[in-house]
C-alpha positions in Angstrom: 219.0 172.0 -56.3 221.7 171.3 -54.2 221.8 175.3 -54.4 218.4 175.9 -53.5 217.1 172.8 -51.5 218.2 173.6 -48.5 217.3 177.2 -48.8 213.6 176.1 -49.8 213.8 173.3 -46.3 215.2 176.9 -44.1 212.1 179.1 -45.9 209.4 176.3 -44.9 210.5 176.5 -41.5 209.9 180.0 -41.3 206.7 179.8 -42.8 205.5 177.5 -40.4 206.7 180.0 -37.4 205.1 182.8 -39.5 201.7 180.7 -39.7 202.0 179.7 -35.6 202.6 183.8 -35.2 199.4 184.4 -37.0 197.4 182.7 -34.4 198.1 185.3 -31.6 196.1 188.3 -33.6 193.5 185.5 -34.2 193.2 184.7 -30.4 193.2 188.5 -29.9 190.6 188.8 -32.2 188.4 186.0 -31.0 188.6 187.3 -27.0 187.2 190.7 -28.6 184.7 189.0 -30.4 185.7 190.3 -33.8 185.2 188.5 -37.1 188.0 189.3 -38.3 189.9 186.3 -36.5 189.0 184.2 -39.6 191.1 185.9 -42.2 194.1 185.2 -39.8 193.1 181.4 -39.2 192.6 181.4 -43.2 195.9 183.0 -43.5 197.6 180.7 -41.0 196.2 177.6 -42.4 197.5 178.3 -45.9 201.2 179.6 -45.0 201.5 176.9 -42.5 200.5 173.9 -45.0 202.5 175.4 -47.7 205.3 176.1 -45.4 205.3 172.3 -44.1 205.1 171.4 -47.6 208.3 173.0 -48.4 210.2 171.4 -45.5 208.7 167.7 -46.1 209.6 168.0 -49.5 213.3 169.0 -49.3 213.8 167.0 -46.2 216.6 165.2 -47.8 219.0 168.0 -47.9 220.7 168.5 -44.6 221.4 172.1 -42.5 224.8 171.4 -40.7 225.8 174.5 -42.5 224.8 176.9 -45.5 227.8 178.0 -47.6 228.3 181.7 -48.5 225.8 181.5 -51.8 223.1 179.9 -49.9 223.1 182.5 -47.3 222.8 184.8 -49.9 220.1 183.5 -51.4 218.2 182.6 -48.5 218.6 185.9 -47.3 216.7 187.5 -49.9 214.0 185.1 -50.7 213.2 184.7 -47.1 212.6 188.3 -46.7 210.7 188.6 -49.6 208.4 185.9 -49.2 207.8 186.6 -45.4 206.1 189.7 -46.4 204.6 188.3 -48.9 202.7 185.7 -46.9 202.2 188.7 -44.0 200.3 190.5 -46.3 197.5 187.9 -46.0 195.5 188.8 -43.4 195.5 192.9 -44.8 193.3 191.4 -47.7 190.5 191.1 -45.4 190.3 194.9 -45.2 189.3 195.3 -49.4 192.9 197.2 -50.2 194.4 194.9 -52.8 197.4 193.2 -52.5 200.0 195.9 -53.6 198.8 198.3 -50.5 198.9 194.9 -48.3 202.2 193.8 -49.8 203.3 197.6 -49.0 202.3 197.4 -45.4 203.7 194.1 -44.7 207.1 194.9 -46.1 207.0 198.2 -44.3 206.3 196.1 -41.0 208.5 193.6 -41.2 211.8 195.9 -42.5 210.5 198.2 -39.8 210.4 201.3 -41.9 206.8 202.4 -40.5 205.3 203.9 -43.5 201.7 202.9 -44.1 198.8 203.2 -46.6 196.4 202.4 -43.7 193.6 205.4 -42.5 191.5 205.4 -39.7 193.6 202.9 -37.1 191.6 204.3 -34.2 188.5 202.3 -35.0 190.4 199.2 -36.6 190.2 195.5 -35.1 192.5 194.9 -32.4 193.7 192.0 -34.3 195.2 193.6 -37.8 196.8 196.4 -35.0 198.6 193.8 -33.2 199.6 192.1 -36.2 201.3 195.4 -37.7 203.4 195.4 -34.1 204.0 192.2 -33.9 205.7 192.2 -37.9 207.6 195.0 -37.0 208.7 193.1 -33.8 209.5 189.9 -35.6 211.3 191.8 -38.1 213.6 193.9 -35.5 215.4 191.1 -33.8 215.8 189.0 -37.5 217.2 192.6 -38.3 219.9 192.2 -35.4 220.6 188.6 -36.1 221.2 189.1 -39.2 223.4 191.9 -38.9 225.7 190.1 -36.1 225.9 187.1 -37.5 225.1 187.1 -40.6 226.4 190.2 -42.6 229.9 190.0 -41.1 230.3 186.8 -43.3 228.9 188.3 -46.4 231.5 191.3 -45.9 228.8 193.9 -46.8 229.3 197.6 -46.5 232.7 196.9 -44.0 230.5 194.6 -41.9 233.3 191.7 -42.0 234.8 193.7 -39.0 231.9 192.7 -36.7 232.7 189.1 -36.6 231.4 187.5 -33.4 233.5 185.0 -31.6 230.3 181.9 -32.5 230.8 182.8 -35.8 232.8 180.8 -38.1 235.7 182.8 -39.7 235.9 180.3 -42.8 233.1 179.6 -45.4 230.2 178.5 -43.8 227.1 180.2 -41.8 227.6 177.4 -38.4 224.8 176.5 -36.0 227.0 177.5 -33.0 225.4 181.2 -33.3 222.4 179.9 -31.9 223.9 180.3 -28.0 224.2 183.8 -29.1 220.8 184.6 -30.9 218.8 182.5 -27.4 221.1 185.6 -25.6 219.9 188.3 -28.1 216.0 187.1 -28.2 216.3 187.0 -24.2 217.6 190.9 -23.6 215.2 192.1 -26.6 211.9 190.5 -24.9 213.1 191.7 -21.7 213.4 195.0 -23.0 210.0 195.3 -25.1 208.4 194.4 -21.3 210.1 197.2 -19.2 209.3 199.4 -22.1 205.9 198.2 -22.4 205.7 198.3 -18.4 206.8 202.2 -18.3 204.7 202.7 -20.8 201.6 201.9 -18.9 202.8 203.9 -15.8 202.8 206.6 -18.5 199.3 206.4 -19.1 198.6 204.2 -21.9 196.2 201.3 -22.0 197.4 197.8 -21.9 196.9 197.1 -25.2 198.5 200.7 -26.6 201.6 199.8 -24.3 202.4 196.3 -25.9 201.7 197.6 -29.5 204.0 201.1 -28.8 206.8 199.1 -26.7 207.1 196.4 -29.8 207.3 199.2 -32.1 209.8 200.9 -30.1 212.3 198.2 -30.2 212.2 197.4 -33.6 212.5 200.9 -34.5 209.6 200.4 -36.6 207.1 203.4 -35.6 203.7 201.6 -36.4 201.1 203.1 -33.8 197.9 202.1 -32.8 196.5 205.3 -33.7 196.3 208.1 -36.8 198.1 210.9 -34.6 200.9 208.5 -33.4 202.6 209.7 -30.4 200.4 212.9 -30.3 197.2 210.7 -29.7 198.6 210.5 -26.1 199.5 214.0 -25.1 201.7 212.8 -22.2 205.4 214.0 -21.8 206.2 211.0 -19.5 205.4 208.4 -22.5 207.5 210.6 -24.9 210.5 210.1 -22.4 210.2 206.2 -22.4 210.2 206.5 -26.2 213.1 208.5 -26.5 215.1 206.4 -23.9 213.8 202.8 -25.7 214.4 204.5 -29.2 218.0 205.3 -28.3 218.2 201.5 -26.9 217.2 200.1 -30.1 219.4 202.3 -31.8 222.8 201.1 -30.1 225.0 197.8 -30.8 223.1 195.3 -29.5 226.0 193.0 -28.4 227.7 196.0 -26.8 224.2 196.4 -25.2 223.8 192.9 -23.8 227.6 193.4 -22.6 226.4 196.8 -20.7 223.4 195.0 -19.1 225.3 191.7 -18.1 229.0 191.8 -17.9 230.5 195.6 -18.2 228.2 198.6 -17.1 231.0 200.7 -19.2 231.1 198.8 -22.2 228.6 201.4 -24.2 230.7 204.2 -23.6 234.1 202.1 -24.3 232.7 201.2 -28.1 233.3 204.1 -30.8 229.9 204.0 -32.5 228.1 204.0 -29.5 230.0 207.2 -28.6 229.6 209.1 -31.5 225.8 207.9 -31.7 225.1 209.5 -28.2 226.9 212.5 -29.5 225.5 213.2 -32.8 221.8 212.6 -30.7 222.6 215.2 -28.2 224.3 217.9 -30.2 221.5 217.7 -33.2 219.0 217.7 -30.4 220.6 220.4 -28.8 220.5 222.5 -32.2 217.0 221.5 -32.7 215.9 223.1 -29.7 217.9 225.8 -29.9 216.0 226.5 -33.1 212.8 225.9 -31.8 213.2 228.2 -28.8 214.4 231.5 -30.7 212.6 230.7 -34.2 209.3 229.2 -33.0 209.2 230.4 -29.2 208.7 227.3 -27.7 209.1 226.8 -24.1 212.6 225.4 -22.8 211.1 222.5 -21.7 208.8 221.7 -24.9 211.9 222.6 -27.0 214.1 220.0 -25.5 211.3 217.5 -25.1 210.5 217.8 -29.1 213.4 218.2 -30.7 214.8 215.0 -28.6 211.7 213.3 -29.2 211.9 214.0 -33.4 215.6 213.9 -33.6 216.1 210.0 -31.7 212.9 209.0 -33.8 214.4 209.9 -37.0 218.0 208.8 -36.5 216.8 205.6 -35.0 214.7 205.3 -38.5 212.0 204.5 -36.1 209.6 207.3 -37.5 207.4 208.0 -34.7 204.8 211.2 -35.2 204.7 214.1 -32.9 202.9 216.5 -34.9 203.7 218.1 -38.2 207.4 219.0 -37.2 208.0 220.1 -41.4 205.8 223.5 -40.2 208.6 224.3 -38.3 210.3 226.0 -40.9 212.1 225.2 -44.6 215.5 224.9 -42.7 214.2 222.0 -40.8 212.8 220.2 -43.5 216.3 220.0 -45.5 217.9 218.9 -41.8 215.3 216.7 -41.3 215.8 215.0 -44.9 219.7 214.8 -44.0 219.1 213.1 -40.8 217.0 210.1 -42.2 220.5 208.9 -43.9 222.3 208.7 -40.7 220.8 205.8 -39.2 222.0 203.9 -35.7 225.0 201.8 -34.9 225.6 198.6 -36.6 224.1 195.6 -35.0 220.9 197.6 -34.3 217.4 197.6 -35.0 217.7 200.9 -37.0 218.0 201.1 -40.6 220.2 204.0 -42.6 223.7 204.1 -43.6 225.1 203.6 -39.6 227.0 205.5 -37.5 230.3 202.7 -38.3 230.3 203.6 -41.8 230.3 207.5 -41.3 233.1 206.4 -38.7 235.4 204.6 -41.6 234.2 207.2 -44.6 235.5 210.3 -42.6 238.1 208.5 -41.2 239.1 207.5 -44.9 238.5 210.8 -46.2 241.0 212.4 -43.2 243.6 210.0 -44.1 243.6 210.5 -47.8 243.5 214.8 -47.6 246.9 214.3 -44.9 248.6 212.2 -47.6 247.7 215.2 -50.3 249.6 217.2 -47.8 252.6 214.9 -47.2 252.7 212.1 -49.6 255.5 209.8 -47.9 253.5 210.2 -44.8 251.7 206.6 -43.3 248.1 207.6 -42.0 246.5 204.5 -40.5 242.8 204.7 -40.5 241.0 203.7 -37.3 237.9 202.0 -35.6 238.7 202.5 -32.1 241.8 200.3 -31.8 241.4 198.1 -34.7 243.3 199.3 -37.9 240.6 199.5 -41.3 242.3 197.4 -43.5 241.8 199.4 -47.2 239.2 196.1 -48.3 237.5 197.1 -45.2 237.3 200.9 -46.2 236.7 200.2 -50.1 233.9 198.2 -49.2 232.2 200.9 -47.2 232.8 203.4 -49.8 231.4 201.3 -52.0 227.9 201.0 -50.0 227.9 204.6 -49.6 228.5 204.8 -53.5 225.8 202.3 -54.2 223.5 203.5 -51.4 223.3 206.9 -52.9 222.6 205.9 -56.3 220.0 203.9 -55.6 218.6 206.8 -53.9 219.1 208.8 -56.9 217.2 206.2 -58.9 214.3 205.7 -56.9 213.7 209.3 -56.8 213.7 209.5 -60.8 211.7 206.7 -60.9 209.2 207.9 -58.4 209.2 211.2 -60.7 208.4 209.7 -63.6 205.3 208.2 -61.7 204.0 211.5 -61.3 205.4 212.1 -57.5 206.9 215.8 -56.9 210.1 216.3 -56.7 209.8 216.6 -52.7 207.5 213.8 -52.6 209.9 211.8 -54.8 213.3 212.2 -53.1 211.6 211.9 -49.4 210.1 208.8 -50.1 213.0 207.1 -51.8 215.1 208.0 -49.0 213.0 207.2 -46.2 212.3 203.6 -48.1 215.9 203.0 -48.4 216.6 204.3 -44.8 213.5 202.3 -43.1 212.6 205.7 -41.5 208.8 205.9 -42.0 207.3 209.3 -42.8 209.1 211.5 -45.6 208.6 215.1 -46.5 205.5 217.3 -48.1 201.6 217.3 -47.7 200.9 213.5 -49.2 203.7 211.5 -47.3 204.7 214.1 -44.3 204.9 213.2 -41.0 200.7 213.9 -40.6 200.3 212.4 -44.1 199.7 208.9 -45.8 201.3 206.9 -48.2 197.3 205.7 -49.5 197.1 208.5 -52.4 200.1 207.8 -54.0 199.9 205.6 -57.0 200.3 201.6 -56.8 203.2 201.2 -59.0 204.9 204.0 -56.9 204.3 201.7 -54.1 205.4 198.9 -55.5 208.5 200.6 -56.4 208.8 201.7 -52.7 207.9 197.9 -51.6 211.5 196.8 -53.3 213.2 200.0 -52.2 212.2 199.1 -48.6 213.7 195.5 -48.9 216.9 196.4 -50.7 217.9 199.2 -47.9 217.2 196.5 -44.9 218.8 193.9 -46.6 222.1 196.5 -47.2 221.2 196.6 -50.9 224.8 194.3 -52.2 222.3 191.0 -50.2 220.1 191.7 -53.5 222.4 193.1 -56.0 224.6 189.9 -55.8 222.2 187.6 -57.0 222.1 189.7 -60.3 225.7 188.8 -61.2 226.1 185.8 -63.3 229.5 184.5 -61.5 226.6 184.2 -58.4 224.7 181.4 -60.3 228.2 179.3 -62.0 
């Protein structure tokens, strides 16, 4: 109990916090005289009481620090329990727990895949709850990536230690100051995004919901047609700007906003991220202009919107981009693997790991030509150690193997190859829409088998937790 006691106590606090959040959509439904407020009130009561019981029953355990083993366990357990609790309000739609859990997991992991149809006529409380789960999940992802993952040494993340994190074997409470700063900037960016959405023509309700799902790289919308519903180029440009902001390293973004305006361009992965977006968007716009006869303006806007939406794993829809031609389908499938920067709300492999990977490959090729040459691998001014390079390569191998395994499982459950491989990729990378007529950008996950939804729910959690956080729990050595 020494191992799990503090974990259960923190989990209890998390559940109480989630119960309080559930009151927001309940009050919204009450304001609009919608009876669905009862579902949120009952869910809040159940989750709150259970969380309080956990916290009280484990009150003897001190929380001055958590060991690395407890950090692994808490991270995995909380990211399973919170979506399970968050699924309760969706049961009022009569969609079954597997669908409700899928929707909730997609929200908290900021994936954006959905099984719900008829969003335009859905109660405002449920629409707000979907957006709120992504917004909360987004800030949780930032905090986890900046404060926790570096200490867990997952996929090269040890490079991103912060001054407020202990460099020993403990997860300490001194990181609270950085957490407050992250939360403050996250809220300010969300408010700024919502304000600009209102000026671009959205209603206040739509603007708030889309601001939350933009900054979290989530992609949930209040309409079935997603962003295509608004027919507003101004809103599309606002979305591009804030999706880019969500895909940048958050600590570096904070520095550029508060201390050093040049911080973004001085950060290696931020520079690469911006460069990749510009190049890929330009190539896409050129293709649209030549092959699809788009006007220059629409080619630039749609190319930039779709490329940024996929790379940052936001997944907003702007129509059926798979109709642009077969080359675009393969191109967009590759984009789902990239992801944004480490320390952002984006999913995917992350730009940082690609920098280390290509640097390692280049060094190895130089060694093949001149075996006696010493070729250091660098990330900016930092020399990449063999241990860090190996952890990145191990992550990439496990990442691709997991996508392959999930694809095989989905194929065995009856999905065709295009649907299976794109569903596996979009789940692990936390992107949202896949390819094909079923789960494509104008499709929905409602019609796939329930067993496939369970598999994809697990895949979304695996991808969001960077794989090894979960896999290490299956190592017998962990429990000794």
